[in-house]
TORBA-627632 format. One record per residue (C-alpha): chain; y, z, x; residue in one letter. Coordinates in nm, 3 decimals. Layout:
 cadena       y       z       x residuo
      A       Y       Z       X       A
...
END
This chain:
 cadena       y       z       x residuo
      A  10.665   9.456  10.533       M
      A  10.518   9.556  10.881       T
      A  10.359   9.324  11.117       P
      A  10.001   9.456  11.057       A
      A  10.045   9.399  10.687       E
      A  10.180   9.041  10.755       R
      A   9.884   8.963  10.976       T
      A   9.624   9.098  10.720       A
      A   9.764   8.874  10.457       R
      A   9.780   8.580  10.663       R
      A   9.414   8.649  10.771       L
      A   9.318   8.681  10.394       L
      A   9.474   8.362  10.319       A
      A   9.315   8.174  10.614       L
      A   8.984   8.325  10.506       D
      A   9.026   8.181  10.157       K
      A   9.118   7.844  10.304       A
      A   8.815   7.842  10.505       R
      A   8.577   7.929  10.220       D
      A   8.742   7.637  10.022       R
      A   8.670   7.406  10.297       Q
      A   8.320   7.532  10.352       A
      A   8.256   7.471   9.974       N
      A   8.382   7.096  10.024       K
      A   8.148   7.067  10.320       A
      A   7.855   7.170  10.085       N
      A   7.920   6.902   9.851       A
      A   7.739   6.571   9.824       D
      A   7.952   6.378  10.083       I
      A   7.884   6.151  10.372       S
      A   7.816   6.270  10.707       Q
      A   8.143   6.171  10.884       P
      A   8.354   6.339  10.623       V
      A   8.139   6.639  10.645       R
      A   8.214   6.654  11.026       A
      A   8.592   6.617  10.954       L
      A   8.575   6.912  10.714       I
      A   8.369   7.133  10.973       W
      A   8.641   7.030  11.232       N
      A   8.895   7.191  10.997       Q
      A   8.703   7.481  10.966       I
      A   8.674   7.518  11.333       D
      A   9.051   7.489  11.354       R
      A   9.111   7.758  11.077       I
      A   8.871   8.000  11.256       T
      A   9.051   7.950  11.593       R
      A   9.365   8.037  11.426       V
      A   9.199   8.344  11.257       M
      A   9.075   8.451  11.619       R
      A   9.439   8.418  11.755       R
      A   9.583   8.615  11.475       E
      A   9.337   8.895  11.549       R
      A   9.402   8.930  11.905       R
      A   9.802   8.919  11.829       K
      A   9.710   9.216  11.592       L
      A   9.516   9.385  11.837       A
      A   9.806   9.378  12.085       A
      A  10.038   9.504  11.831       T
      A  10.082   9.903  11.820       S
      A  10.051  10.053  11.491       A
      A  10.377  10.209  11.340       R
      A  10.208  10.459  11.106       G
      A   9.914  10.533  10.880       A
      A   9.955  10.208  10.683       K
      A   9.943   9.993  11.001       D
      A   9.610  10.197  11.120       M
      A   9.461  10.110  10.770       Q
      A   9.554   9.721  10.770       H
      A   9.409   9.709  11.125       K
      A   9.089   9.906  11.011       A
      A   9.056   9.688  10.713       R
      A   9.072   9.366  10.936       I
      A   8.813   9.536  11.178       A
      A   8.574   9.597  10.889       L
      A   8.584   9.234  10.793       D
      A   8.463   9.126  11.123       W
      A   8.198   9.415  11.213       L
      A   7.842   9.436  11.097       D
      A   7.746   9.777  10.956       P
      A   7.381   9.722  11.012       S
      A   7.427   9.663  11.387       D
      A   7.383  10.003  11.566       D
      A   7.655   9.897  11.825       D
      A   7.905   9.853  11.551       D
      A   7.808  10.168  11.348       A
      A   8.041  10.406  11.503       L
      A   8.322  10.151  11.479       M
      A   8.250  10.101  11.096       V
      A   8.254  10.457  11.038       S
      A   8.590  10.505  11.229       L
      A   8.749  10.227  11.018       C
      A   8.617  10.379  10.702       R
      A   8.750  10.723  10.794       D
      A   9.096  10.555  10.859       V
      A   9.091  10.375  10.529       L
      A   9.011  10.708  10.365       A
      A   9.296  10.904  10.506       M
      A   9.621  10.965  10.323       K
      A   9.935  10.845  10.477       G
      A  10.232  11.059  10.547       D
      A  10.431  11.104  10.238       Q
      A  10.760  11.020  10.401       N
      A  10.632  10.668  10.509       E
      A  10.740  10.355  10.330       T
END
């Protein structure tokens, strides 16, 4: 498993954990408990940002790594924003590429 794939899996798991915490915060609970849950969500978000920065510093070894990076970038980009439109298009092109047949 490549570093990009490991990071993509970690980010997916963190995103699911953050969603579970957000669902807890939307329940009928007291304000102090809700504040604690939002603090947990904030910590998870900081870890996700750190993972994304680490992935950005890691060079892609092959087409699969580029696809993992593109998939993560698409999760964070807004396709309706004009500034992000070119990046979204580039990420979709990378995801549509076929990898080298000799890669593992």
